[in-house]
N, C-alpha and C positions, 0 to 999 in steps of 0.2 A: 635415572641418574640424578634427578632433582633432589631426591631425598638424601643424597649422600653429601656430607661435608668432609671432604678428604683431608683438608688442612687441620681441622679441629680434631678429627679422629685419627690422624696419622701418627700413631706410635706403634712401635714394634710388637709390644705385647698384644695390643688390640688386634692388629693385622694378623698376627700369628694365630690368635684364637679363631678369627674368622676363617683363616685358611684351613685350620684343622677341621672346623665344622663343615667347610665346603668339601673336603676330601671324604668325610663321612656321608654327607647328603648335600649335593649341590643346591637342591631346592630350599635348603634351610637358611641360605643367605640371600640378601637382596639381589635383584636382577643385575644391577651394575657391578656388584662384586663378582657375581658369577662370570660375567663377561671378562672381567680383569683376570681372574684366576684361570679361565680357559686360555687366555692369551699367555699367561705366565707359564702354564704347563706346556702349551704348544711350543713356546720359545725354548724351553729347556729340552723338550723332547727332540726338537729339530737341531740341537747342538748349536743354537744361535750364539754369536760372539757376545755374550753378556759380560759386562764388566762388573766384577764383584757381585755376582748374582745372589750370593748367599748373605750379603751384608745388609744389615738393617737400613743403612743410608740409601743404598740403591733401591731397596724395596719401597722406602718412603718416596723416592723420586719417581718411581713407577706410578705411585698414587698421584703424585703431583702432575704427572703428564696426563693421566686420566682426567684429573681436575681441569687441566688446561683444555682438553678436548671438550669437556662438558661446558667450560666457560665460553669457548668459541661458538658452540652450538646455541647456547642460551643468550650470549651478549655480543656475538660477533657483528650483528646487524648495526650496533651502535657505532662501529668503526668502519662500516662499508663505504665505498666511494660512490655514493648514490646522488650527491648533489652536483648538478652540472655547472652551476653559476656562482656558488659561494661556499666558503668553508663550513663544515659541519660544527655543531657545538661539541665541546670536549666533555668526555664522561670519565669519571673516576670511581673505582680504580680502573685503570686501562687494561691493555692486553700485553704489557711488558712481561718478559719471562719472570722477573722478580715477583710479579703479582701472584704467580703460581708456585713460588718457592724454587724456581729454576734459575739458571745463569747461563751466560754465553759459553762458559766452559763445558756445558752439558750438550751443546749443539751436535757434537759428533758422537755422542754416546748412543748406543742402540737400546731402545726400550721396547719391551714386549707390548706395551700399551698401543703400539701401532696396529695390533690385531683389532682393536675397537673400531678403527676407521677403515678396515679392510685392506690394510697395507702389510700386515704381518709385522714381525719385529723389525723396527726401522730406526734410523737415526732421528734424533729430535729435530734436526734441521729439516728433514724431509717431511716429518709429521707437521711441523709448523708451517711449511710452505703449502702443504695440502690444505690445512685449515684456513690459511690466509686466502688462498684462491677460492675456496668454497664459500666462505662466510664473510669475507671482507673485500670482495671485488665490487663490481657495479650492481650486484644483487645482495641485498640484506634480507635475511629470512627470520621471521618470528614463528616458531612452531613448537618450541620446547615446553610451553605451558599446556599443550594438549594432553589431556589425562589418559588418553587411550594409547598404550605403548605400540600397538599395531600401526596406528597412524603416524606416530613419531618415527618408527622404524621405516615406514614407507617413504617418508621424506628423506631420511638419512641415506637410505640405500640409493635413491635416485640422484640426490645432489652430490653426495661424497664420491660416488663412483665416477661421476662426470666432472667433479670439482666445480659444478655450476657453470660449466663452459658450454655454450651452445655448439652444436655440430650440424651445420646446414650444408646442403649441396650448393654448388655454384648456381644452379637454376633457381633454387629456393632463395638464395641471396639476391639474385637479379630481380626476382618477383618482389621481394621486400623493398629493394631500392626503387622499383617502379611505383609501389604504393606510397612510399614516403615522398617520392618526387611529385606524384599527383597531389598529395596533401599540401606540399609546400607551394607548388606552382599555382594551384587553384586559389589559395589564399592570396598570393601575390597578384594574380590576375584580377580577383575581385577588388583588391585594394587600389589597383590602378584604374580600373574601368568604372568603379562606382565610388568615387572619392567622397569621403564624408559620411557615407551610409553605415549604419550599424550592422555588423555581421558577427560580432563576438568570435573573433577568429581563433583558430587552433594554433596559431603561430607560437612556437616554443614547445608544443606538445604534439607535433605532427607524427611522432612515432606511434601514436594511438591507432592510426589508420592501418599500417602493416600489422599491428597487434590484433586489431579486430578482424582483419582478413585471415590472419593465422588461426585465430580461435574458431572461425567458421570452418576452415579447412580441417582442423583437428577434430572439431565436433562431428563433422560429417563422417570421418573415419571411425568415430566411436558410437555411431548410431543416432546422432542428433538429426532430427528432421526439421526443427524449427527453433528459432531464437526470438524471444520477446525482449525488447530493449527499451530502457528508460534513461533519459539524460536531460540535463539542463541545457541552456542555450549555447555555452561556450563549445565551439567545435561542431555544433549540430549540423550546420550547412555542409561541412566537410564530410561528416558521416553520411548524410543524406546522399551526397553526390558520389562519393568514392567507395562507400560500402553498400548503401541501399540501392544504388544505381538509379536514383532519381535523375532525370536528364539535366544536363547543364542548362539546356535551353529553358526548361521550366523554372529553374532557379534564377536565371537571368531575367526572365519575364516577371518574376516576383519583385526583383529589384527595380524593374521598370514600372511596376504598378499595374501590369496588364492582367493580373488575376482578379482585379476588381470588376464585379458585374453589377451594374446599377439595377438590373432587373431581379437580382437575387435578394431574398430576405436575410441571407447569411451576413453577419457582420464581419466575419473573418478574424484573423489574428496576425501578428507579425510573423515573418517567415521563419524566424529562429525558434518558434514555438510549435511548428506544424509537425504532424506525424506522417508516416508513410509505411507501406508494406509492399513486399516484392518477393519474387523467387530468384535465387541465384544458383548457379551451377558450380559445385565444388570441383577441385582438381580431379577427384576420383569419379566424376560424372554424376554424382548424386545431387538432387535438387534440395536446396535448403530454403525454407521460408523465413523471411525476416520481417518483423513488425516493430516499428519504432513508434512508441506511444506519443501523442501530443502532450505537451507539458507547459504549464504557465510559468511565470517568473518566480513563483513560490517554489524555491529550491527544495528538492527532495519530495515534493508532493506526489510526484509520479511513481515513487517507489512502491507503495502498497497497490496502486492500480496495476502496475506490471505484474506483481505477484498474484493478484486476484485473477487477472486475465490468463496468466500461465496456468494456474490451478484449474480454471474452468476448462481450458483446452485439454489438460491432463485427464480430467474427469470424463469428458464427452468425446473428444477427438482421438485421444490416445488410450482410452480404456484403462485409465489409472497408471499408465506406464510413464513415470517422470524421466526415464532415460531418453525419451524421444524429443523432449523439448526442454530448453533451459533459459532462464532469465538472465539478462546482463544489465546491471545498473551502473551507470557512469556518474560518479559524484565529483564535486569540487572539494578541495581540502577544507575550506572554511565551512561549507555546508555539512559535510559528513561529520565534522566535529561539533558543530553548533546546533544542528536541527534534531530535536528529539524524536521525530518520526523515524529516523534511521534506527534508533534503538528499538522502537515499537515493532518495526518490520523484522529486525533481527530476531526478536523474541518469538515471532510467529513461526519461524522456519521449521521447528521440530514438532509443532502442535498438529494434531490430527486434522483439524479443520482447515489448516492453512499451509501445510508443507508443500513445497514445490520441487523437492529433490536437490536443493542447493542452488545458490546464486553466485555468479561471477561478478564481483564488485571491482570496478576500475575507478581509481581516484586520479583525476587530473590535478596534480598537486602543483599549483602555480606559486605556492609559498606566499600567497597574498590573497586576501579576500576583499574585493573592491579596492579599498585603499588601506586595509588593515593588515599590519604585519602579523605573521604567525604567532609571535610571542604575545600578542594582544588578543588572539583569536581562540586560544585554548589553554587549558592547564596541563593537558596530557603531553607526554613526550612526542607522540605521533598523532596526526589527525585521525589515524585508523585505530586508535586504541580501544574504541568501542567494540571492535571485532573480538577482543579478548573475552568480553562478557559471555560470549557463546562459544568460546574456544575455537574460533575460526583462525586458520593460519593466515599470516600476512607476509607478502613479499614487497620489499621496497626496491625499486629499480630506477637506475639512472636513465632519465628520459632521452638522453643522447645515444644510448646503446640500443639500437633497433633490434639487434639479434637477441640480446639479453631479455628484452621485453617479450619478444615472440616465444622464446624458450620458456619463460615463466608462465605465460598465459596458456601455453600448451600443457604444461604440467598441472596448472590449475584446472583445466578442463578435464584432464584425466582423473585428478583427485575427486572432482565433483561427480564424475560418472561412477567411480569406485565406492566412495563413502557417502555420497549424497549430502555433502556439507557445503556451506558457504566458503568462499575463498576471497580474500582481499588482495588487490595489487595496487600498491601506492606508487604512482608514476611521478618521480621527482623531476619536475621540469620548470618552466617559467612562462610568463605571459609577455609576449613581445611588446605589446602596447598596454594602454590603460584598461580600465574595466570595459570600455568600448573604444573604438578606434579614434574617437574624438577627444578622449580623456587624456590628461597629462599626468602620468604616474610619478614624474620627478618631483611633484609637489610634496609628496610624502615619502618617496623611496629613492632619493637621489643616488645613493651608493649602489643599491641593487641594480638600478636601471642603467647606470654607467657600465656595470659589468655585462648586462644583457646586450647593450648596444654593440659591443665588440665581440660578442659570442657568436660563433657560426651556428647556422640552423642545423637540425638533425640530419637533413639530407646531405649537407656539406660534410658533416662529421662522418656519416656512413660512406659517402662517396670516396672520401680520402682513404678510408679503411679498405674498401674493395679494390680500389686502384692499386694500393700498396700490395694487396694480395694477388693482383693480376687477374681478378675475377672479371673485370670490365675495363675497357679502354676509353680514352677520351672521345673518340669518334662515336662510339655507341652511346655515350652519355649525351653528347650534343644532339644526336639523332632522336633519342628518347624525348628530350626536352622540346625539340623543334616540333615533333609530331603532336605532342600533347598540347602545346600552345596553339598550334594550328587548329586542332579540334575545338578547343575552347573558343577561339575566334569565330570559327564557322558557326558554332552553336549560338554565340552572341549575335552574329549577323542575322541568323534565322529568327531569333527572338525579336529583334528590332523590326524585322520585316512583317511580322504578324501583329494584328490589332490587339488580340488577346489570346490567352491560352485556356484550354479546358482542363479542369482538375482531372488528373489521370486515375485517381482512385474514386470510384463511385461510392456514394454514401451507403447504399444498400446492396452490398455484395457479400459473397460467401455465406456465412451463417445468417446474415440479414436479408438474404434474397427473398423476395415476395412481400417484404414490408415496405412502407413508404413514409414520406414526410407528411405529418398530419396537417390538414387545413382546418379552418374555422368550422366548415360544414361537418367534418368528421366527428367533432365533439358533440354535435346535435343529433347524431344517429343513435337510436337506442340499440343496445347490444343484448341479445338473448343469453342470459347467464343462468337460466333456470336449469334444474336437474330433476329428473323424474322421481316421483315418490318411491318407486321400487328401488331405484339405484341409490337414492339418498339413505333410505332405511337400511339397505344392505351395507353401505359404508358405515353407517352409525353403529350397526350391530358388530361389525368387525373391530372397530376401534374402541368399543366399550366392553368387549368380552375378554376377560383376563384368562390366560391359559392355566389349565390345571397343572398341579405339580410344582408350581413356583410360589414361593412365599413372599407376599407383599405386605407392606405396613397396613395396619387396620384402617387408618385414615384413608389410605389409597383405595382399599377395598370398598369402603363406604362411599367414597367419591364416585367410583366406577359403578356402583350399584345405582346411585342417583342418576348417573349419565345413562345407564341402561334403561331406567324408567322413562327418561326423556324420549328414547327411541321407541320403546315397546308399549308405553302406557300414555303419557301425557302428550307426546309428539309436539312438545314445546321446548325450545332449545335456548340455553344461555349463551353468553359471549364465547366461552371457551369451546363449546361444542360447535357453534357456528363457524369459528375459525378452523377447527380441526376438520370439519366436514368440507370446508372449502379446499383445504389441502388434499384431503382424500379424493375429492372429485377430480381435481386437477391431475393427481397421480394416476387415477384410473384412466384418464384421457391420454396418458403417456407423457405428461409434462413432468420434468424434474422440479422438485421444490427444495430450496435451500434456505435455512433460517439460521442466523448466527447473531451473537450479542452476549452480553453478560447475563448469565443465569437463564437463558431462553428455554432450556429443556424443561425446567419446572415452571418458569415464569417468575419474574420479580415478585409478583403478588400471589404466587402459589396457586395460579389458576389454570395454567395450560396443561401441565403434566403430560407433555408429548412423549417424554422418556421417563420410564419408571425404574428406579434402582431397587433391587430386591432387598428384602429385610435381613437376609442372612448372608449376604455377600455384596460385592461391588458390581455384580453383573447387572446389565441393563436390559429392559424390554421396551421396544418401541412399537406401539399398536399400529401406527400408520405403515409399518413395514409389511403388514398383512394385506395391504390393498393390491400390491402388484402394479404393473405398468411402469410409471416413472420412478426415479430414484428419490427417496426422501432423505435429506441430509440436514441434521440439526446439531449445532456445536455451541457449547458454552465457550465464549471467547475469553482471551486475556483481557485484563482491565485496561482497555484501550478503546478510544473512540476514533481518533484520527486514522490510526493504522487500519482498524477493522472496517470502518466505513469505506475507506479508500479501496481496500481489498475487495469488498463486496461490490463496489461500483465496477471495478475491473472485471470481476466474475460475471456480472450482468452484461458487460460490454461484449464479452465473447460469446454469450449464449442468450439470445433474446427469447428463446422458447422455454427457458426455465424461469420459474418464479423465484427471484432472489430477494431476500428480505434481511434487513438489518434492524434490530430492535434495540433501542436505548433502554438502559435500566430505569432511568427517569428521563422524561422528555428533554429537559434542558441540558442533559449531559452531552448532547450533540454539539454543544458549544466548543468542546475540544476538537471537533472535526469541522469547524466552520470553513476552513480552507477548502475541504473537499466539496462542501455544499456550494460555496461561491465559485470555485474555479472549474468544477466538473459538473455537478448535478444540475445546476440551473443555467449554465452558460455554454457547455461543450457543444451543444447542437448548433448554436449560433456561431461560435468561434471556429469549431473544427468539423462541423457537419457530421457529428457522431451521436447517434441516438443511444438511449439507455432506458431500461425498464425497471430499474431498481425500486424497491419499496422500502420506505422508512417507517417504522412503527414507533411513535413517540408518545409515551404515557403523559396525559395532560388532564388537569382538573383541579379546581380549588376546593380542598378538603381540610384545610387547617394544618397541613404538613410543613409549612414554612416556605421560604423563598426558593430553595433549590428543588423542592419536590412538588411544585404546583404547576408551573408554566413550562410548556415546550416551545415557548417563544413563537407563537403563531405569527406575530407581527413581522418577524424577520423573514419568514418564508413569503408572507404576503407582499412585502416590499420588493421581493426579488421576482415576483410574478410578472411576466410580460411575454408577448408573442407565443402564447400557449406553450411555454417552456416546461412547465411542471403541472402536476395535479395535486391539489391540496384538499383534504377531506377531514371531516370530524363527524364520524358516524354515530348514530344513537341507538341502532338496533343490531342484534347479531346477524339478522338476515341481510341488512344493507352492507354490513362488513363482509359477509359471505360473497355477495354479488360483486362488490368492488374489487375483491381479490381475484375473482374469476374473470372479471372484465379486463384485468391487466394483461391477460394472455389471449383474450377472445378477439381483441381488435387487431387490425392489420397495420398498426403502428405502435410504437413504444414511447412512453413518456415516464420520467421518474414520478413516483407516487408517494406523497407524504401524508400519512394518516395519523391524526392525533387520537390515541387510543385511551380507553377509560381505566380507572383504578377502582373506585368504589362501585361503579356500575357493574363490575364483573360479578358481583354477588347481589345486585339489586333485583328483587323479585319482579319488578316491573320491566326490567331491561331483558326481555325475552322475546322470542319470535316463534309463531306457530309454523308448523310444517309447510303450510300453504305458501308462506312468504318465501320459502326456498324453492318450491317446485313450480312457482308461477311468477313471471315477471322478470324484472331486471333491477339494476341499481337505480335508486331514486335520488336524484340530485337535490330535490326539494321535497319535503313531506308536509302536506297541509294539515290543518287541524281537523279532527273528526269528532270533536266533542262540542265545540261552540255552535251556536245557531247563526249562520251566515247573515240572515236577515236582521239580526239584532246586534251584530258585532259593531262596536264603536271604536275599539282599540285592537290593533294587531301587533303582537309581539313577535319579532323575528329573533332567532337565536341559533346557536350551534353547539352541539356537544352536551355535556353533563348538566348544564344549567337548565336544560329542557325539563328534566325530571323534577327539579325543584319548582319550576313554574307550573308544571303539570299538577303536582300535588296541591299547590295553592289554588289553582283553577278549579279542581274537582272538589276539594274540601269546602270551598266557598261557593261552589256551584255557579261559577262565573261563565255563563254561556254568552256573555256580551264581550268577552275577550278571547281572541283566537291566538293560538301559539303555532307559529310556522317554523319548521326546522330547515336551516340551510345546511345540507349534508356535504355538499361539495362547494368549498369556498372559492376554488379556482380550477379550471375556467368557470367563472361565475355565471350561473344559469339565469341571465338577466331577463330573458323572455318569459321564463317560467315564473319568476318573481313578479313580473308585470301583470301576468294573467291572474295571479293570486290576489294581488292588490286590487285589481279591477273587480274581482268577485265580491269583495266586501264593500258594497256600494255605500253603506252608511258610516263606514269607518272614517274617523277624523284624525286618529293618532296612529302613526306607523313608527314603531320604536325598535331599535336594535338593543337587545339586552345581552350583556356579557358579564362574566365573572371577573375578567381581567381589568386592570386599571385602564383609564381612558386612553392613555398613550400606547397601549399594548393590545394584544388580541387582533381581531379582524377589523375593528373599528377604524383605525387610521387609513386602511386601504379602502374600506367602504365609503368613508367620508371623502377621500380623494376622488374616487370614481363617481360620486354623486354629482359632481360638477357637470358630467356629460350623460349620466344615466338616471333618468327620473325614477326608475324602479328601485334605485339604491338610496333614495333620499329618506333618511330616517332621523328621528331624534335618538338620543343615547341615554341609556341607564347602565351605569358601570361603577366600579370603584374609581375614586379620583385618580388623576395621573400620579405616578409614583416613580421613584428611581429604583425601587426594588419590586420584584414581581409580586410579592405577597408578604403578608405579615407572618411573623413567627409565633404569635400569641393566639392560642386556640380560641379564647373568648373574644378577642378582637375580630378574628375571622368570622365567628358565628354572628356577631353583631353586624358586620358588613354584609354578610350574606342575607341576613334578615331584612336589612334595609333595601337591598336590591330587589328582593322578591316583593316586599311590601310596596315599594315605589312602583313596580311594574303593574300592580293591580289597583293602584289608586284610580278612582273613578275618572272618566274622561273629562268631567266638568271641573276637575281640579279640587276635589274634596281634600281637606287638610288631613295629614297623618296625625295620629295621636302624639301628644307631646313627648312621650318616651321614645318613640321611633325618631322624632325630629331631633331629639338630643343625641340619639345614637348617630344620626347622620352627621350632625355637626362635629361630634367627638371623633368619629372615625373618618371624616373627610371623604365622603362618597359623592361622586357626581351623579346627578339625576336630571331627567327631563322636566321642564316646567309644566 
């Protein structure tokens, strides 16, 4: 119907021509006209009392009525009574009859257009009333922009047949009253018993609680076995208590500070950031598992984590069936409109690597963000307008109407199960107090808060309605409140009587059973990650043998011929083969492997080729699928870092037995996902006692490609290292890369692993590993020099990553056996004892120097320098580029000169022999730092 403009096209000749065409072939005219002419013929055949049915004027008014119906469906939400505390903005044109070319004198005229809304030929008055009730009550609906007519009709049939009026039994209404009462009384109880403490109360939006309860009940009847939930802090304690069934005693103990354990290494977090999981029993007797993810104050950061966790469970717990589990994201109005991560997550929903079968989005629309009015918080009409980018339907609901909200969320749940799409529900409500309970909102919103002060809470509104209907009486209400307040007081008394409480959710339960929190000693235990020669060669042959009958690009065929030679002839493997064989060996052991990121199938540097696209079609062939055992999943992601890294973190959270990897296109692109790094990857174990084994591959290396394509910001990760929270590595051999990937799943604990991966080394003939390095041994945290003569060494160069090969070339060309080069493969946890042993080995050495390509204020040096205050083994001099505000130069010649100086300075004689004047000038010109 969107394609029709009835007013402009409304002339008798035009309509007559359409009608004649319709009589010849109904399919020859637009769908909307088909519906109209069906109703017109039906009305005439039924001998309906049509006034002047044959006159062009009436015919045109029939079109105008259809246009009115279309207008209400498309714009009725603009005039709905959805705001409980202030008048809505006015929109023009409005919904007056004159807008549609009609008048009050037409109200008693019967129009066949009533067929369109399921009423049959009806008076305009009745059609108008039906449209008002359906589209302009306490529910406003946006769905008309959806391009699938089946979905549009699905909504129209359900809403118009019921006029968007809920129909609940008396028992169901009492249950909703009980839930909204629990929400209101709980907040009131906290406010009076813990004066001045922050709780980010739900007051003003308490209808969320019966709505959440309702969607769980509805989901259970539709086959849902689990919900994963993400939300910010407002209302979180209420959801934890009254939906998740976290005991009131536990929450009160948190307010009392009794969850602090001085013997624990955990730092904890504020109570309104914490997560929880539980099983609840629905009214139909079915168990439903609920998981509320922990979330920092970085609003919406939890969104991709919830989606990734959900997808992981879909893959491994529910065998790919997304109708068994659903994500629910609870947003704030300011954050859903202002945070770009919302858009990133929405764009994931229909992509193969990230789909979760549709998300229920609930927006607690306080109409204010912190102190910012909505007119200053967004340009769009609604805070939910981002939903339209992916054609998700949006419901706007008056937060005072408990039944309307329950009715809408049930419909949303059904729509999700049928069409597997996202649905948004915008709950128009208010915030009773300021941003927190100690804040004064009248400083910036005096008029709004004057209205809020005198406005009854949702419980009072709903209670009045039910008492007027005779559903409940005053005695029942008083008994309900008395019992609940007594329960809360009992729980508070018990919490005060106990010295402390024990966290009810163990850190290592469910999928994490059998794993444990790592100690310092765990990191010093070697892990056997070797694979037998027979097994490795079998894997190698499978992943290098291209199937017959498929046409591949010549370059691919040549590449795989070279890989086949590695397996069958040279038995020496490059970086790509080392990586692929690591995946293959893990798959063979039954571990799932998942890799996602921008262009990961081929690899940014065209090295991986884990997935091959045929030359004569878009069909793909994945060699690792021939291994069997675990499932191999690899996805080229959307151009997103924040969203995708958060998703993969959530994916790894749910399945610690899968190798989950995110690869950045270039290392420093993780900048866009710094929130996930800071709030989850490096700190979640300390804050929320939740482990994770995610691997991040960040291409790094100074090769003259400019500031954005050189550094993966090693220094940022190193400054975040503490308490064995993460692992940071910069491997220099394919075999060591192979072993560290296998080690990630071989240990009985999980830690995030950040690996700085190479670019030019991918094709460096020296960056290869013999078969023996894969079939014997383990990951080497430090690799000592095998070329220098230890008895003659006067200078020891310590380095990490690609610069090793530049130093190695200089060492061997100049035959410098008096200078040793030691590779620090694992930067953190730093293998201090191993470094100390190596230093002790070189008894005649007087110079111990850290050499890095990065500027002095970047790379690993700032961390090493800081730690050298307490660790003698880390006391080095430094050779590097000079400190800089930019990671690297964008001029190739300048880069080459800087690199030349670093290498030349590293091999200057220990006695301090002066460099040639040309190199000195280069140093002065390029501003490079060097050891004296």
